[in-house]
N, C-alpha and C positions, 0 to 999 in steps of 0.2 A: 504493500500500500504506500509505503514511503517513496519507493521508486516511481510508482504510477503518479503520485501527487507531484513529485518533482518534474517528471516528464511533461505532465499537463501544464504545469506552471511555466516551464521554459517555452513550451509551444505557444502558450498564450502571450508571453512577453514578445516572442518573435512575431506573432501575428499583429500585435500592437505596433511594433516598429515598422512592419510592412505597411500597415494602414497609414502611419505617419508619413512614410516615404511617398505613398500614392497621393495623400492629401497635399503634400508640399512638392509635388513633382515639377512645378514650374519655377521653383526657387533655384538659386545659383549652385548651392552645394550638391543638390540632387542631380542637376544637369551635368555638373562638372565631373562627376564620378561615374559616368556611364550608367545611367539609371536603369536601362534594360538589364544589364549584367547584375546590378544590385537587386533587382526584382527576382531574377532567377536564383541568385545566391541565397536570398532570404527564403524562397520557397524550398530550396534544397535543404537549408538548415531546419526548417519546419518539418520536412519529411524525415530528416535524420532523427529528430526527436520521436516521431511516431514509430520509427523502426524499433525503438526500445520495447514497444508493446509486443512485437513479434518474439523478442527474447524472453518476455515474461509470460508468453502463452504456453499452453501445454504442447510439448513437442509432437509433431506429426510429420509425415513425409513432405507435405506441402509447406508447412511452417519452416522446416529445416532448409528447404531449398530457397525460400524467400529471405531467410535471415541474412546470410552473408552476402548474397548477390545484390539484394536491395541496398544494403549498406555500401557495398563497393560502387555500384552505379551512381547512387545519390551523392556520395562524397566526391566521386570523380567529376560529376557535373559541377559541384561547388568549387572544387579545386581548379577546374578548367575556367570557370568564371574569374577566379582570382588571378590565374595565370594570364588570361586575356586582359584583365584590368592592368596588370603590371606591364605587359607588352605595350599596351596603348600609351602608358606613361613614358616608357622608353622612346617610342616612336615620336610622341609629341615633342619631346626634348630634341631629338635628332632632326625632326622635320622643320624646325625653325631656322636651321642653318641655311644660308644662301645656296641655292643650287642642289638642295637635298632631293634625292630621288625617292625618299620615303614618304613624301606628301601624298602620293597616289595610293599608298597603303593605309593611310590614316582614315579610318571610317568604320562603319558597322559591319561591312563585309568581312574584314579581317577578324574582328572579335567574334563574329558568329562562326567563322570557319575554325578558329581555335577551339571554341567550345564544342562544336560538333565533332571535330577530329579527335580531340583528346578524350572526350567522353565515349566516343565510339570504340576506341581501343579497349576500354574497360568492359564495355558491353559485349564485345567479341570474346574477351577472356571468360566472362561469365557464361556465355552461350556454350563455349567449348567445355567448360566445367560441367554444366548441366547435361551436356550431350554424352560425355565420356563416363563420368562417375559422379553423379550429383550427391549432395548431402542427403542423409536419410535418418529416420528414427531408429534408435537402438535401445536395448534394455541392458542395464548394468546390474548384475546380481552378485558381483564379486567384491566391489569396493567396500561395501558396508554390510555387516551381518544383520539379518532380519530386515533389510531394506531393499526395495527394488527401485532403481533410478532410471527414469525415462529421460533420455538425452538425445542430442543430435550428433551424429557422426559426420565429419566434414567431407567424407568421401575422398576425392582426389586432393590430398594435402598440398601438393605442388600448386594446384590452382588457387587454393586458399591463400597461400603465401604470395602468389603472383598478384592476386587482387590487392593485398596489403602493400606489396612492393610497388605496384603501379601508383597507388595513392601516395606513397612516400616519394616517388619520383616526381609527381606533379607538385607536391608540397615543396620539395627541394628546389625545383626550377623556379617556383614562385618566390621562394625565400631569396635565392641568389639574385634574381633580377630586381626584386624590391630593395634588397640591401644595396645594390649598386646605385639606385636612383633615389635613395631615401633622403639625401641631402639637397635635392633640387629645391628651389624656392617654394615655400609652403603655401601656394595658392590652391588650397583644397587638395594638395598632393597627398594621397592616402598611402603612398609607398611605405612610409614608416609604420603605419598601422598594420599594413599587410605583413611587414617584417616581423612585428611582435606576434601577430596572429599565427604565422607559420612556425615561429619558435614554440608557441604554446601547443599547437597542433602536433608538431613533430615530437616534442618532448613527451606528450601524453601517449602517443602510439608506440614510440620506442620503449617507454617504460612498461607499456601494456604487454609486449611480447614475452619477456621472461616471466612476468606474473601470470600470464595466460598459460604458459607451458608448465608452470610449477603447481597449478591447481587442477581440480577436477570437479565434476558435478556442477551443482548450482553456484559454487564459488567461481568456476571458470566463466559461467554466464555473467555473474555479477561484475567480474573484471572487465569484460567487454562492454557491458552496459555503462560502467563508470567511464571507460574510454570514450564512448560515443557521446555521453552527456557532457563530459568535461571539454572535449575537443570542440564540439559544436557551440557550447557556451563561450569558449575562448574566441572562436571566430566571430560570434555575435557581439561579444563585448569589445574586442579590440578594433573591429572594423566599423561597427554601426553605432555604438554608444557615443563616441566623440561627435559624430554627425548629428545624432539626435539632440545632444547637448547644445550644439550651435543652433539647430532648427528651433528648439523650444525655448531656450534660455538666453541665447546670444543672437537674436535675429538681425542685429546691426552688422554682424559679420557675414550673414547669409545674403549678400547682395552682389550684383554684378559690378558695382563700383569698387567694392572691396577686392573682388577678383582681379579687376584691371589694375588697381593700384599695386597690389602684390605682384602682379605679372610684370609690371614695369621693372622689377628687380631681376627678372629672368624669364623663366617659362612658366605659364599657367596652364593647368590641365583641367 
């Protein structure tokens, strides 16, 4: 009940932030940070919270197949959006230089292509996993005396770690690019927030792997639930809380004039 309550609360907070972004979609800070990517990222965070309910459900063949694959695909969509945001920041800085050939790449086509391509790779991995050896329900009668444990067997273990590894690859790419451009003039430049969010995300999942391997039964499930809730909350807090603070409590900073004034010191995105 505690985990369900926490999951619903975090889902509700994300939904409120999503509503705020839609309500203030015409303001400078929302427009400057690729509002469409922000919407997709918020939806993916909400869906990641809902994935926790699959881990709290009674294991069955369908539930077991949906658990890891849904987490992998949803997180890959979110990581792809963050990567696309970071790439657009890099291109925005380079495209301001005279004679830059990157101007033609600066636009929604590139960011949409990055999201589709990067998330499609994870989708293909999950399809191969389900086709070759999908997760299934199993009964453990050996771990505890006088107890029968219903749990999920991950099936093809290589595919499971490939899903986690690909998530880590996207997070690492986002972190490296965001770290490189974090010091650009801060005209709503969210690269530094992405850097912190990727540090939180990577730290949680790296710490999760040894803990996951050293536990079993419901404790193993609890470890992954903790990783999902913590990493998603980290993305939400690091990327979106500062923007909501400006939108709700510092509206004088959420103007095109402020964007232009800051941009006169360098590049504004």
